[in-house]
C-alpha positions in Angstrom: 108.2 48.5 9.7 105.3 49.0 11.4 103.4 47.2 13.9 99.8 46.7 14.6 99.0 47.5 18.6 95.8 46.4 20.2 94.4 48.2 23.5 91.9 47.2 25.6 90.2 49.0 27.1 89.7 47.2 30.3 93.8 47.0 30.6 93.3 51.0 30.8 92.8 53.1 34.1 90.4 55.9 34.6 92.0 58.7 35.3 90.8 62.0 36.6 92.3 65.9 35.1 95.3 67.4 36.8 95.0 70.5 39.2 96.5 73.1 37.0 93.3 71.7 34.8 90.5 72.0 37.2 92.0 74.9 38.4 90.9 76.6 35.0 86.7 75.2 35.9 84.3 77.2 36.8 82.8 76.5 40.4 80.8 73.6 40.6 81.6 72.2 36.8 80.7 68.3 37.2 84.3 67.6 35.4 85.5 64.8 33.2 87.4 61.5 33.9 89.2 59.7 30.7 91.3 56.9 29.7 94.6 56.8 27.9 94.4 54.3 25.4 97.2 55.3 23.2 99.6 58.1 24.6 101.7 60.2 22.5 104.0 58.3 20.7 106.1 59.1 17.1 103.9 57.4 14.5 100.7 57.0 15.8 98.1 58.5 17.4 97.0 60.2 20.8 93.3 58.3 21.7 91.6 58.7 24.6 88.4 57.7 25.8 86.9 60.4 27.4 83.2 60.6 29.9 82.1 64.4 30.2 79.4 64.4 33.2 76.2 66.2 33.0 76.9 70.0 33.1 80.0 69.7 31.7 81.6 72.3 30.2 84.8 72.6 28.8 86.6 76.1 28.4 88.2 78.0 25.4 91.0 76.2 24.7 93.7 74.5 21.5 96.1 71.6 20.5 99.3 71.8 18.7 97.6 67.9 16.8 94.9 67.7 14.7 91.6 65.9 16.5 88.5 63.8 15.7 85.5 63.5 18.2 83.4 60.2 18.0 80.8 60.3 20.0 79.9 57.5 21.4 77.1 58.2 24.2 74.5 61.3 25.4 75.6 65.2 23.5 78.4 67.6 23.0 77.2 70.9 22.3 79.7 72.3 20.2 78.4 76.0 18.9 75.4 75.9 16.9 76.3 72.2 16.5 74.6 69.3 18.8 77.0 66.1 18.6 75.2 62.6 19.1 75.8 59.0 19.1 77.9 58.4 15.4 78.1 61.9 15.2 82.3 63.0 14.2 83.9 66.2 14.2 87.2 67.3 12.9 89.0 70.7 14.9 92.3 71.4 12.8 95.6 72.3 15.0 95.8 75.3 17.0 92.3 75.9 16.6 90.3 77.8 19.7 87.3 75.9 21.0 84.9 75.6 23.8 81.9 72.6 24.2 79.8 71.5 27.2 77.4 69.2 27.7 73.9 68.6 28.2 71.9 67.0 31.5 72.9 63.6 29.9 76.6 64.1 30.1 78.7 62.4 26.8 80.9 59.9 26.4 83.3 60.1 23.2 86.9 59.0 21.9 89.4 61.2 21.1 92.4 61.0 18.4 94.7 63.0 18.1 96.4 63.3 14.9 100.8 64.2 15.0 103.1 63.6 12.6 102.2 60.1 12.1 104.8 60.2 9.6 107.3 59.6 11.8 108.8 56.5 12.5 106.4 54.6 15.3 108.0 53.3 18.2 108.1 50.0 19.0 105.0 48.9 21.4 105.7 48.6 25.2 
């Protein structure tokens, strides 16, 4: 039986990327910080709140899960598209992509959709 899981943003700590991720960034890149609102677990989406600092460039990469990015504030440049607050984009699993912010940075929710049909694990 599935359970309802409530996550409070205030209960999640801001994190910075690990050194191996930072090593891939260009010198002087403003970087980012994120909160794990709902960590990856069978039967649940992987949800993160992320803040890209002004001038951040995300190098080409992919994820092993489908993902939805919902922009909350600022601008994200995705190819020729400029995504602003309220805009949403779907990226299929294993699709290589890159994005960057402008002078204002950006904040968004990233929702990773792995195997949601798997039995959910009990809430911790």
